[in-house]
Structures are given as C-alpha cells and as structure tokens.
All heavy atoms as TSV, in Angstrom:
chain	resi	resn	atom	element	x	y	z
A	1	MET	N	N	96.202	101.781	103.338
A	1	MET	CA	C	96.033	101.390	104.697
A	1	MET	C	C	97.102	102.093	105.500
A	1	MET	O	O	98.218	102.017	105.122
A	1	MET	CB	C	95.987	99.909	104.869
A	1	MET	CG	C	94.864	99.412	105.685
A	1	MET	SD	S	94.848	97.541	105.718
A	1	MET	CE	C	93.536	97.363	104.475
A	2	LEU	N	N	96.647	102.508	106.701
A	2	LEU	CA	C	97.712	103.083	107.625
A	2	LEU	C	C	97.913	102.166	108.796
A	2	LEU	O	O	96.965	101.414	109.201
A	2	LEU	CB	C	97.210	104.463	108.211
A	2	LEU	CG	C	97.012	105.503	107.176
A	2	LEU	CD1	C	96.539	106.763	107.830
A	2	LEU	CD2	C	98.270	105.884	106.397
A	3	TYR	N	N	99.129	102.139	109.330
A	3	TYR	CA	C	99.478	101.336	110.501
A	3	TYR	C	C	100.212	102.115	111.602
A	3	TYR	O	O	101.047	103.067	111.244
A	3	TYR	CB	C	100.433	100.165	110.083
A	3	TYR	CG	C	99.768	99.286	109.049
A	3	TYR	CD1	C	100.003	99.535	107.647
A	3	TYR	CD2	C	99.047	98.143	109.472
A	3	TYR	CE1	C	99.384	98.790	106.744
A	3	TYR	CE2	C	98.469	97.379	108.433
A	3	TYR	CZ	C	98.702	97.653	107.189
A	3	TYR	OH	O	98.170	96.836	106.187
A	4	ARG	N	N	99.900	101.851	112.842
A	4	ARG	CA	C	100.703	102.348	113.958
A	4	ARG	C	C	101.805	101.397	114.194
A	4	ARG	O	O	101.634	100.256	114.527
A	4	ARG	CB	C	99.872	102.497	115.186
A	4	ARG	CG	C	100.617	103.158	116.311
A	4	ARG	CD	C	99.814	103.345	117.599
A	4	ARG	NE	N	99.814	101.976	118.277
A	4	ARG	CZ	C	99.086	101.765	119.317
A	4	ARG	NH1	N	98.257	102.644	119.807
A	4	ARG	NH2	N	99.162	100.623	119.884
A	5	PHE	N	N	103.015	101.999	114.145
A	5	PHE	CA	C	104.233	101.238	114.471
A	5	PHE	C	C	104.599	101.439	115.810
A	5	PHE	O	O	104.551	102.567	116.304
A	5	PHE	CB	C	105.363	101.732	113.446
A	5	PHE	CG	C	106.725	101.116	113.778
A	5	PHE	CD1	C	107.203	99.982	113.297
A	5	PHE	CD2	C	107.606	101.881	114.679
A	5	PHE	CE1	C	108.474	99.573	113.578
A	5	PHE	CE2	C	108.831	101.460	114.997
A	5	PHE	CZ	C	109.277	100.196	114.535
A	6	GLU	N	N	105.017	100.444	116.569
A	6	GLU	CA	C	105.414	100.536	117.943
A	6	GLU	C	C	106.582	99.588	118.160
A	6	GLU	O	O	106.475	98.379	117.889
A	6	GLU	CB	C	104.332	100.190	118.949
A	6	GLU	CG	C	104.694	100.337	120.364
A	6	GLU	CD	C	103.512	99.985	121.297
A	6	GLU	OE1	O	102.290	100.249	120.851
A	6	GLU	OE2	O	103.719	99.662	122.436
A	7	MET	N	N	107.696	100.064	118.690
A	7	MET	CA	C	108.858	99.178	119.027
A	7	MET	C	C	109.469	99.691	120.319
A	7	MET	O	O	109.750	100.895	120.520
A	7	MET	CB	C	109.921	99.319	117.855
A	7	MET	CG	C	111.010	98.336	118.098
A	7	MET	SD	S	112.248	98.149	116.695
A	7	MET	CE	C	113.117	99.677	116.770
A	8	THR	N	N	109.628	98.695	121.270
A	8	THR	CA	C	110.199	99.054	122.568
A	8	THR	C	C	111.547	98.412	122.618
A	8	THR	O	O	111.749	97.292	122.361
A	8	THR	CB	C	109.310	98.523	123.679
A	8	THR	OG1	O	108.019	99.080	123.530
A	8	THR	CG2	C	109.862	98.841	125.007
A	9	THR	N	N	112.488	99.175	123.109
A	9	THR	CA	C	113.917	98.815	123.247
A	9	THR	C	C	114.421	99.239	124.721
A	9	THR	O	O	113.638	99.901	125.342
A	9	THR	CB	C	114.877	99.313	122.204
A	9	THR	OG1	O	114.939	100.675	122.413
A	9	THR	CG2	C	114.380	98.982	120.764
A	10	VAL	N	N	115.543	98.982	125.002
A	10	VAL	CA	C	116.081	99.453	126.285
A	10	VAL	C	C	116.171	100.946	126.357
A	10	VAL	O	O	116.209	101.477	127.421
A	10	VAL	CB	C	117.482	98.735	126.619
A	10	VAL	CG1	C	117.317	97.257	126.788
A	10	VAL	CG2	C	118.497	99.100	125.569
A	11	ARG	N	N	116.171	101.610	125.209
A	11	ARG	CA	C	116.185	103.044	125.188
A	11	ARG	C	C	114.817	103.660	125.185
A	11	ARG	O	O	114.790	104.905	125.246
A	11	ARG	CB	C	116.933	103.511	123.933
A	11	ARG	CG	C	118.434	103.094	124.000
A	11	ARG	CD	C	119.111	103.615	122.796
A	11	ARG	NE	N	120.541	103.296	122.816
A	11	ARG	CZ	C	121.454	103.662	122.008
A	11	ARG	NH1	N	121.070	104.441	120.975
A	11	ARG	NH2	N	122.701	103.198	122.145
A	12	GLY	N	N	113.874	102.942	125.142
A	12	GLY	CA	C	112.488	103.597	125.202
A	12	GLY	C	C	111.572	102.958	123.994
A	12	GLY	O	O	111.933	101.983	123.434
A	13	THR	N	N	110.398	103.595	123.881
A	13	THR	CA	C	109.507	103.165	122.895
A	13	THR	C	C	109.367	104.168	121.723
A	13	THR	O	O	109.304	105.296	122.007
A	13	THR	CB	C	108.078	102.904	123.470
A	13	THR	OG1	O	108.218	102.034	124.602
A	13	THR	CG2	C	107.105	102.362	122.547
A	14	SER	N	N	109.396	103.656	120.504
A	14	SER	CA	C	109.225	104.596	119.312
A	14	SER	C	C	107.851	104.263	118.769
A	14	SER	O	O	107.394	103.146	118.662
A	14	SER	CB	C	110.237	104.146	118.245
A	14	SER	OG	O	111.557	104.426	118.905
A	15	TYR	N	N	107.202	105.335	118.240
A	15	TYR	CA	C	105.922	105.231	117.627
A	15	TYR	C	C	105.988	105.993	116.324
A	15	TYR	O	O	106.666	107.012	116.175
A	15	TYR	CB	C	104.819	105.863	118.476
A	15	TYR	CG	C	104.712	105.309	119.877
A	15	TYR	CD1	C	105.245	105.795	121.014
A	15	TYR	CD2	C	103.788	104.223	120.013
A	15	TYR	CE1	C	105.130	105.205	122.217
A	15	TYR	CE2	C	103.653	103.614	121.274
A	15	TYR	CZ	C	104.279	104.218	122.394
A	15	TYR	OH	O	104.112	103.629	123.634
A	16	ALA	N	N	105.127	105.589	115.377
A	16	ALA	CA	C	104.920	106.298	114.101
A	16	ALA	C	C	103.689	105.794	113.412
A	16	ALA	O	O	103.245	104.701	113.689
A	16	ALA	CB	C	106.112	106.057	113.139
A	17	ILE	N	N	103.144	106.590	112.540
A	17	ILE	CA	C	102.038	106.182	111.668
A	17	ILE	C	C	102.774	106.003	110.316
A	17	ILE	O	O	103.346	106.896	109.806
A	17	ILE	CB	C	100.961	107.171	111.515
A	17	ILE	CG1	C	100.329	107.443	112.983
A	17	ILE	CG2	C	99.837	106.772	110.615
A	17	ILE	CD1	C	99.691	106.200	113.626
A	18	ILE	N	N	102.592	104.827	109.682
A	18	ILE	CA	C	103.205	104.459	108.432
A	18	ILE	C	C	102.241	103.995	107.405
A	18	ILE	O	O	101.059	103.577	107.796
A	18	ILE	CB	C	104.425	103.556	108.608
A	18	ILE	CG1	C	103.917	102.214	109.213
A	18	ILE	CG2	C	105.457	104.087	109.501
A	18	ILE	CD1	C	104.963	101.082	109.156
A	19	LYS	N	N	102.609	103.983	106.161
A	19	LYS	CA	C	101.805	103.394	105.059
A	19	LYS	C	C	102.762	102.577	104.089
A	19	LYS	O	O	104.024	102.847	104.102
A	19	LYS	CB	C	101.000	104.357	104.327
A	19	LYS	CG	C	101.818	105.328	103.540
A	19	LYS	CD	C	100.904	106.287	102.784
A	19	LYS	CE	C	101.765	107.272	101.946
A	19	LYS	NZ	N	100.817	108.206	101.190
A	20	ASN	N	N	102.241	101.640	103.406
A	20	ASN	CA	C	103.013	100.859	102.460
A	20	ASN	C	C	104.166	100.150	103.040
A	20	ASN	O	O	105.332	100.239	102.518
A	20	ASN	CB	C	103.404	101.755	101.234
A	20	ASN	CG	C	102.284	102.355	100.556
A	20	ASN	OD1	O	101.212	101.862	100.479
A	20	ASN	ND2	N	102.500	103.596	100.109
A	21	PRO	N	N	104.049	99.433	104.198
A	21	PRO	CA	C	105.159	98.762	104.764
A	21	PRO	C	C	105.640	97.577	103.906
A	21	PRO	O	O	104.849	96.899	103.249
A	21	PRO	CB	C	104.660	98.239	106.138
A	21	PRO	CG	C	103.154	98.083	105.963
A	21	PRO	CD	C	102.832	99.127	104.902
A	22	LYS	N	N	106.997	97.422	103.870
A	22	LYS	CA	C	107.554	96.255	103.135
A	22	LYS	C	C	108.646	95.654	104.080
A	22	LYS	O	O	109.284	96.359	104.850
A	22	LYS	CB	C	108.316	96.700	101.911
A	22	LYS	CG	C	107.293	97.306	100.876
A	22	LYS	CD	C	108.042	97.743	99.551
A	22	LYS	CE	C	107.129	98.112	98.510
A	22	LYS	NZ	N	106.772	99.477	98.560
A	23	PHE	N	N	108.723	94.313	104.045
A	23	PHE	CA	C	109.603	93.660	104.998
A	23	PHE	C	C	110.647	92.880	104.182
A	23	PHE	O	O	110.331	92.189	103.261
A	23	PHE	CB	C	108.741	92.587	105.858
A	23	PHE	CG	C	107.559	93.357	106.504
A	23	PHE	CD1	C	106.345	93.381	105.886
A	23	PHE	CD2	C	107.711	93.905	107.787
A	23	PHE	CE1	C	105.262	93.955	106.531
A	23	PHE	CE2	C	106.614	94.442	108.323
A	23	PHE	CZ	C	105.473	94.579	107.732
A	24	SER	N	N	111.944	92.955	104.663
A	24	SER	CA	C	113.040	92.140	104.145
A	24	SER	C	C	114.098	91.975	105.076
A	24	SER	O	O	114.707	92.929	105.693
A	24	SER	CB	C	113.532	92.982	102.887
A	24	SER	OG	O	114.686	92.241	102.300
A	25	ASN	N	N	114.417	90.688	105.453
A	25	ASN	CA	C	115.566	90.342	106.289
A	25	ASN	C	C	115.468	90.984	107.575
A	25	ASN	O	O	116.385	91.493	108.172
A	25	ASN	CB	C	116.865	90.652	105.616
A	25	ASN	CG	C	117.107	89.854	104.334
A	25	ASN	OD1	O	116.774	88.637	104.278
A	25	ASN	ND2	N	117.729	90.495	103.369
A	26	GLY	N	N	114.208	91.063	108.195
A	26	GLY	CA	C	114.101	91.668	109.524
A	26	GLY	C	C	114.075	93.219	109.550
A	26	GLY	O	O	113.989	93.886	110.601
A	27	VAL	N	N	114.104	93.848	108.387
A	27	VAL	CA	C	113.985	95.270	108.322
A	27	VAL	C	C	112.697	95.688	107.668
A	27	VAL	O	O	112.187	95.079	106.680
A	27	VAL	CB	C	115.148	95.812	107.498
A	27	VAL	CG1	C	115.034	97.375	107.269
A	27	VAL	CG2	C	116.500	95.470	108.098
A	28	ILE	N	N	112.035	96.681	108.240
A	28	ILE	CA	C	110.763	97.243	107.689
A	28	ILE	C	C	111.042	98.560	107.070
A	28	ILE	O	O	111.714	99.431	107.664
A	28	ILE	CB	C	109.686	97.322	108.773
A	28	ILE	CG1	C	108.364	97.875	108.171
A	28	ILE	CG2	C	110.126	98.100	109.968
A	28	ILE	CD1	C	107.248	97.729	109.143
A	29	THR	N	N	110.582	98.887	105.821
A	29	THR	CA	C	110.724	100.104	105.172
A	29	THR	C	C	109.278	100.535	104.809
A	29	THR	O	O	108.410	99.742	104.536
A	29	THR	CB	C	111.603	100.119	103.948
A	29	THR	OG1	O	111.044	99.084	103.048
A	29	THR	CG2	C	113.014	99.748	104.252
A	30	ALA	N	N	109.039	101.855	104.995
A	30	ALA	CA	C	107.700	102.355	104.825
A	30	ALA	C	C	107.752	103.809	104.562
A	30	ALA	O	O	108.872	104.402	104.504
A	30	ALA	CB	C	106.776	102.104	106.009
A	31	THR	N	N	106.628	104.493	104.357
A	31	THR	CA	C	106.487	105.901	104.323
A	31	THR	C	C	105.942	106.369	105.600
A	31	THR	O	O	104.729	105.955	105.931
A	31	THR	CB	C	105.640	106.397	103.183
A	31	THR	OG1	O	106.280	105.911	101.968
A	31	THR	CG2	C	105.554	107.854	103.051
A	32	GLN	N	N	106.524	107.278	106.374
A	32	GLN	CA	C	105.983	107.704	107.587
A	32	GLN	C	C	105.063	109.004	107.282
A	32	GLN	O	O	105.500	109.837	106.584
A	32	GLN	CB	C	107.099	108.273	108.565
A	32	GLN	CG	C	106.516	108.718	109.886
A	32	GLN	CD	C	107.508	109.032	110.918
A	32	GLN	OE1	O	108.655	108.734	110.757
A	32	GLN	NE2	N	107.150	109.600	112.009
A	33	VAL	N	N	103.849	108.957	107.822
A	33	VAL	CA	C	102.881	110.013	107.532
A	33	VAL	C	C	102.404	110.648	108.868
A	33	VAL	O	O	101.614	111.594	108.780
A	33	VAL	CB	C	101.725	109.475	106.760
A	33	VAL	CG1	C	102.212	109.103	105.333
A	33	VAL	CG2	C	100.984	108.409	107.416
A	34	GLY	N	N	102.790	110.147	110.014
A	34	GLY	CA	C	102.320	110.675	111.312
A	34	GLY	C	C	103.287	110.444	112.406
A	34	GLY	O	O	104.122	109.539	112.285
A	35	GLU	N	N	103.341	111.270	113.402
A	35	GLU	CA	C	104.259	111.188	114.490
A	35	GLU	C	C	103.498	111.390	115.834
A	35	GLU	O	O	102.421	112.055	115.811
A	35	GLU	CB	C	105.441	112.169	114.392
A	35	GLU	CG	C	104.986	113.629	114.289
A	35	GLU	CD	C	106.139	114.567	113.823
A	35	GLU	OE1	O	107.183	114.016	113.350
A	35	GLU	OE2	O	105.914	115.702	113.843
A	36	LEU	N	N	104.054	110.962	116.909
A	36	LEU	CA	C	103.462	111.125	118.202
A	36	LEU	C	C	103.362	112.559	118.605
A	36	LEU	O	O	104.263	113.353	118.378
A	36	LEU	CB	C	104.291	110.311	119.233
A	36	LEU	CG	C	103.714	110.256	120.672
A	36	LEU	CD1	C	102.326	109.422	120.625
A	36	LEU	CD2	C	104.720	109.498	121.598
A	37	ASP	N	N	102.207	112.987	119.116
A	37	ASP	CA	C	101.924	114.295	119.496
A	37	ASP	C	C	101.511	114.436	120.996
A	37	ASP	O	O	101.176	115.484	121.492
A	37	ASP	CB	C	100.741	114.842	118.652
A	37	ASP	CG	C	100.652	116.375	118.832
A	37	ASP	OD1	O	101.653	117.103	118.954
A	37	ASP	OD2	O	99.471	116.866	118.733
A	38	GLY	N	N	101.580	113.357	121.680
A	38	GLY	CA	C	101.229	113.425	123.191
A	38	GLY	C	C	100.125	112.374	123.439
A	38	GLY	O	O	100.002	111.336	122.941
A	39	PHE	N	N	99.239	112.842	124.322
A	39	PHE	CA	C	98.189	112.132	124.846
A	39	PHE	C	C	96.866	112.728	124.623
A	39	PHE	O	O	96.740	113.944	124.915
A	39	PHE	CB	C	98.394	111.700	126.298
A	39	PHE	CG	C	99.601	110.844	126.568
A	39	PHE	CD1	C	100.777	111.369	126.856
A	39	PHE	CD2	C	99.554	109.446	126.394
A	39	PHE	CE1	C	101.971	110.734	127.051
A	39	PHE	CE2	C	100.742	108.719	126.623
A	39	PHE	CZ	C	101.943	109.284	126.879
A	40	ALA	N	N	95.816	111.965	124.320
A	40	ALA	CA	C	94.420	112.420	124.303
A	40	ALA	C	C	93.815	112.461	125.682
A	40	ALA	O	O	94.453	112.082	126.622
A	40	ALA	CB	C	93.585	111.529	123.354
A	41	ASP	N	N	92.717	113.120	125.780
A	41	ASP	CA	C	92.060	113.266	127.148
A	41	ASP	C	C	91.813	112.016	127.747
A	41	ASP	O	O	91.754	111.857	129.031
A	41	ASP	CB	C	90.746	114.052	126.957
A	41	ASP	CG	C	90.957	115.577	126.577
A	41	ASP	OD1	O	92.092	116.094	126.794
A	41	ASP	OD2	O	90.054	116.157	126.053
A	42	ASP	N	N	91.545	110.952	126.950
A	42	ASP	CA	C	91.298	109.652	127.541
A	42	ASP	C	C	92.490	108.872	127.844
A	42	ASP	O	O	92.418	107.699	128.249
A	42	ASP	CB	C	90.337	108.829	126.556
A	42	ASP	CG	C	91.031	108.471	125.295
A	42	ASP	OD1	O	92.119	108.867	125.041
A	42	ASP	OD2	O	90.291	107.876	124.452
A	43	GLY	N	N	93.746	109.421	127.703
A	43	GLY	CA	C	94.921	108.809	128.021
A	43	GLY	C	C	95.453	107.985	126.825
A	43	GLY	O	O	96.632	107.448	127.039
A	44	SER	N	N	94.787	107.932	125.749
A	44	SER	CA	C	95.382	107.163	124.580
A	44	SER	C	C	96.452	108.009	123.847
A	44	SER	O	O	96.481	109.208	124.096
A	44	SER	CB	C	94.277	106.796	123.599
A	44	SER	OG	O	93.670	107.866	123.151
A	45	LEU	N	N	97.238	107.415	123.045
A	45	LEU	CA	C	98.285	108.149	122.228
A	45	LEU	C	C	97.604	108.996	121.284
A	45	LEU	O	O	96.568	108.606	120.674
A	45	LEU	CB	C	99.231	107.158	121.616
A	45	LEU	CG	C	100.044	106.260	122.486
A	45	LEU	CD1	C	100.827	105.290	121.681
A	45	LEU	CD2	C	100.967	107.112	123.404
A	46	ALA	N	N	98.122	110.186	121.029
A	46	ALA	CA	C	97.621	111.109	120.034
A	46	ALA	C	C	98.655	111.276	119.002
A	46	ALA	O	O	99.932	111.484	119.425
A	46	ALA	CB	C	97.191	112.449	120.614
A	47	PHE	N	N	98.349	111.334	117.711
A	47	PHE	CA	C	99.303	111.476	116.624
A	47	PHE	C	C	98.958	112.653	115.862
A	47	PHE	O	O	97.836	113.119	115.796
A	47	PHE	CB	C	99.369	110.230	115.759
A	47	PHE	CG	C	99.949	108.950	116.406
A	47	PHE	CD1	C	99.027	108.205	117.250
A	47	PHE	CD2	C	101.199	108.718	116.342
A	47	PHE	CE1	C	99.622	107.079	117.868
A	47	PHE	CE2	C	101.745	107.635	116.961
A	47	PHE	CZ	C	100.954	106.830	117.716
A	48	LYS	N	N	99.845	113.243	115.189
A	48	LYS	CA	C	99.684	114.349	114.203
A	48	LYS	C	C	100.311	113.959	112.857
A	48	LYS	O	O	101.244	113.260	112.811
A	48	LYS	CB	C	100.187	115.637	114.747
A	48	LYS	CG	C	101.720	115.736	114.852
A	48	LYS	CD	C	102.158	117.024	115.426
A	48	LYS	CE	C	103.720	117.073	115.550
A	48	LYS	NZ	N	104.185	118.336	116.056
A	49	LYS	N	N	99.732	114.611	111.768
A	49	LYS	CA	C	100.339	114.374	110.445
A	49	LYS	C	C	101.709	115.018	110.382
A	49	LYS	O	O	101.988	116.002	111.126
A	49	LYS	CB	C	99.473	115.040	109.401
A	49	LYS	CG	C	98.264	114.330	109.142
A	49	LYS	CD	C	97.442	114.881	107.972
A	49	LYS	CE	C	96.184	114.189	107.694
A	49	LYS	NZ	N	95.468	114.748	106.499
A	50	CYS	N	N	102.592	114.405	109.623
A	50	CYS	CA	C	103.895	114.954	109.353
A	50	CYS	C	C	104.172	114.940	107.935
A	50	CYS	O	O	103.426	114.246	107.143
A	50	CYS	CB	C	104.953	114.326	110.167
A	50	CYS	SG	S	105.226	112.527	109.712
A	51	ASP	N	N	105.221	115.640	107.472
A	51	ASP	CA	C	105.613	115.533	106.015
A	51	ASP	C	C	106.015	114.075	105.818
A	51	ASP	O	O	106.685	113.480	106.647
A	51	ASP	CB	C	106.805	116.438	105.760
A	51	ASP	CG	C	106.449	117.887	105.828
A	51	ASP	OD1	O	105.305	118.304	105.716
A	51	ASP	OD2	O	107.290	118.723	106.196
A	52	GLU	N	N	105.572	113.562	104.632
A	52	GLU	CA	C	105.907	112.182	104.307
A	52	GLU	C	C	107.451	112.058	104.283
A	52	GLU	O	O	108.102	112.904	103.682
A	52	GLU	CB	C	105.279	111.788	103.042
A	52	GLU	CG	C	103.806	111.648	103.170
A	52	GLU	CD	C	103.155	110.936	101.937
A	52	GLU	OE1	O	103.833	110.477	101.065
A	52	GLU	OE2	O	101.842	110.872	101.900
A	53	ARG	N	N	107.990	110.910	104.816
A	53	ARG	CA	C	109.394	110.737	104.845
A	53	ARG	C	C	109.583	109.276	104.891
A	53	ARG	O	O	108.772	108.459	105.279
A	53	ARG	CB	C	110.058	111.403	105.880
A	53	ARG	CG	C	109.558	111.086	107.327
A	53	ARG	CD	C	110.291	112.013	108.289
A	53	ARG	NE	N	109.540	112.039	109.616
A	53	ARG	CZ	C	109.037	113.042	110.172
A	53	ARG	NH1	N	109.140	114.161	109.685
A	53	ARG	NH2	N	108.440	112.907	111.334
A	54	GLU	N	N	110.850	108.826	104.386
A	54	GLU	CA	C	111.216	107.405	104.405
A	54	GLU	C	C	111.311	107.006	105.858
A	54	GLU	O	O	111.840	107.720	106.726
A	54	GLU	CB	C	112.567	107.244	103.671
A	54	GLU	CG	C	112.982	105.828	103.543
A	54	GLU	CD	C	114.268	105.642	102.776
A	54	GLU	OE1	O	114.998	106.670	102.520
A	54	GLU	OE2	O	114.527	104.537	102.388
A	55	PHE	N	N	110.837	105.774	106.093
A	55	PHE	CA	C	110.900	105.086	107.419
A	55	PHE	C	C	111.504	103.796	107.341
A	55	PHE	O	O	111.179	102.967	106.535
A	55	PHE	CB	C	109.479	105.026	107.954
A	55	PHE	CG	C	109.367	104.390	109.284
A	55	PHE	CD1	C	109.500	105.124	110.455
A	55	PHE	CD2	C	109.247	102.988	109.464
A	55	PHE	CE1	C	109.313	104.592	111.709
A	55	PHE	CE2	C	109.150	102.352	110.714
A	55	PHE	CZ	C	109.186	103.268	111.772
A	56	ILE	N	N	112.606	103.643	108.218
A	56	ILE	CA	C	113.291	102.258	108.165
A	56	ILE	C	C	113.449	101.868	109.622
A	56	ILE	O	O	113.926	102.744	110.473
A	56	ILE	CB	C	114.769	102.433	107.609
A	56	ILE	CG1	C	114.532	102.935	106.122
A	56	ILE	CG2	C	115.502	101.140	107.571
A	56	ILE	CD1	C	115.852	103.402	105.481
A	57	ALA	N	N	113.137	100.643	110.067
A	57	ALA	CA	C	113.387	100.102	111.315
A	57	ALA	C	C	113.798	98.623	111.261
A	57	ALA	O	O	113.298	97.836	110.353
A	57	ALA	CB	C	112.087	100.195	112.083
A	58	GLY	N	N	114.735	98.272	112.043
A	58	GLY	CA	C	115.174	97.008	112.106
A	58	GLY	C	C	115.279	96.445	113.512
A	58	GLY	O	O	115.127	97.225	114.486
A	59	GLY	N	N	115.636	95.239	113.644
A	59	GLY	CA	C	115.625	94.700	114.999
A	59	GLY	C	C	114.302	94.356	115.506
A	59	GLY	O	O	113.557	93.724	114.846
A	60	GLY	N	N	114.051	94.859	116.623
A	60	GLY	CA	C	112.580	94.666	117.116
A	60	GLY	C	C	112.742	94.118	118.555
A	60	GLY	O	O	113.738	94.347	119.259
A	61	PRO	N	N	111.651	93.639	119.079
A	61	PRO	CA	C	110.435	93.310	118.292
A	61	PRO	C	C	109.575	94.609	118.142
A	61	PRO	O	O	109.718	95.564	118.875
A	61	PRO	CB	C	109.669	92.257	119.202
A	61	PRO	CG	C	110.119	92.613	120.585
A	61	PRO	CD	C	111.547	93.081	120.436
A	62	TYR	N	N	108.772	94.640	117.105
A	62	TYR	CA	C	107.916	95.713	116.800
A	62	TYR	C	C	106.535	95.112	116.396
A	62	TYR	O	O	106.455	93.994	116.134
A	62	TYR	CB	C	108.463	96.605	115.690
A	62	TYR	CG	C	108.690	95.948	114.426
A	62	TYR	CD1	C	107.669	95.600	113.526
A	62	TYR	CD2	C	109.974	95.658	114.014
A	62	TYR	CE1	C	107.999	95.031	112.276
A	62	TYR	CE2	C	110.285	95.045	112.804
A	62	TYR	CZ	C	109.270	94.750	111.980
A	62	TYR	OH	O	109.533	94.168	110.726
A	63	THR	N	N	105.554	96.046	116.570
A	63	THR	CA	C	104.167	95.637	116.209
A	63	THR	C	C	103.624	96.725	115.250
A	63	THR	O	O	103.985	97.866	115.311
A	63	THR	CB	C	103.233	95.536	117.439
A	63	THR	OG1	O	103.202	96.818	118.147
A	63	THR	CG2	C	103.750	94.519	118.366
A	64	LEU	N	N	102.736	96.224	114.354
A	64	LEU	CA	C	101.924	97.101	113.390
A	64	LEU	C	C	100.488	96.899	113.786
A	64	LEU	O	O	100.118	95.748	113.898
A	64	LEU	CB	C	102.244	96.783	112.016
A	64	LEU	CG	C	103.607	97.058	111.490
A	64	LEU	CD1	C	103.668	96.614	110.030
A	64	LEU	CD2	C	104.021	98.431	111.690
A	65	THR	N	N	99.752	98.058	114.006
A	65	THR	CA	C	98.324	97.931	114.235
A	65	THR	C	C	97.656	98.770	113.212
A	65	THR	O	O	98.005	99.920	113.111
A	65	THR	CB	C	98.011	98.432	115.663
A	65	THR	OG1	O	98.818	97.713	116.590
A	65	THR	CG2	C	96.520	98.311	115.972
A	66	GLU	N	N	96.704	98.211	112.522
A	66	GLU	CA	C	95.939	98.926	111.503
A	66	GLU	C	C	95.156	100.054	112.195
A	66	GLU	O	O	94.548	99.874	113.193
A	66	GLU	CB	C	94.984	98.076	110.728
A	66	GLU	CG	C	94.280	98.653	109.606
A	66	GLU	CD	C	93.399	97.685	108.898
A	66	GLU	OE1	O	93.608	96.408	108.941
A	66	GLU	OE2	O	92.476	98.290	108.258
A	67	VAL	N	N	95.210	101.254	111.521
A	67	VAL	CA	C	94.463	102.391	112.087
A	67	VAL	C	C	93.568	102.962	110.986
A	67	VAL	O	O	93.865	102.805	109.825
A	67	VAL	CB	C	95.353	103.482	112.689
A	67	VAL	CG1	C	96.181	102.987	113.918
A	67	VAL	CG2	C	96.337	103.981	111.645
A	68	LYS	N	N	92.537	103.689	111.377
A	68	LYS	CA	C	91.640	104.338	110.446
A	68	LYS	C	C	92.278	105.555	109.883
A	68	LYS	O	O	93.005	106.303	110.646
A	68	LYS	CB	C	90.308	104.691	111.053
A	68	LYS	CG	C	89.549	103.425	111.498
A	68	LYS	CD	C	88.150	103.857	112.037
A	68	LYS	CE	C	87.347	102.683	112.407
A	68	LYS	NZ	N	86.118	102.978	113.010
A	69	GLU	N	N	92.064	105.865	108.661
A	69	GLU	CA	C	92.675	107.043	107.997
A	69	GLU	C	C	91.805	108.261	108.456
A	69	GLU	O	O	90.713	108.271	108.768
A	69	GLU	CB	C	92.612	106.900	106.519
A	69	GLU	CG	C	93.597	105.855	106.041
A	69	GLU	CD	C	93.845	105.854	104.609
A	69	GLU	OE1	O	93.978	106.937	104.026
A	69	GLU	OE2	O	93.856	104.786	104.023
C-alpha cells in the first residue's frame, strides 16, 4: 500500500509518497517512492516516481492518506 505523506511546519509543507510506514516514539520511518512534481491541470498535487530511499520524519503533525498504486 502507498501513502501520501504531508507535514506542515512554520518552514512550509513537505510531501512524499511512501510505503511500509513504521511508527516509533513519534517518528515515522518508511521507504520513499515518489516526490512532488508540481500541479495537475485540475490544481491537485502531481507526484513522480523517484529512486527508492529511506524516509524519516519526526515531530509533526503529519497526515498519511492512502493512494492508489
């Protein structure tokens, strides 16, 4: 299953497409498989595949939204 990660802080909003999230002590670790690529014609966020890499995020708040593969 894939998830869209979104976290807003005072520095801005971060987005990623991740898989296999694990949670421990307020930290999320996962494998990142997609990154923000801009906006689609309808104004929604557009993502592109990226090389798989380790993904770590702490603090928050953040949200995960299930997305279709």
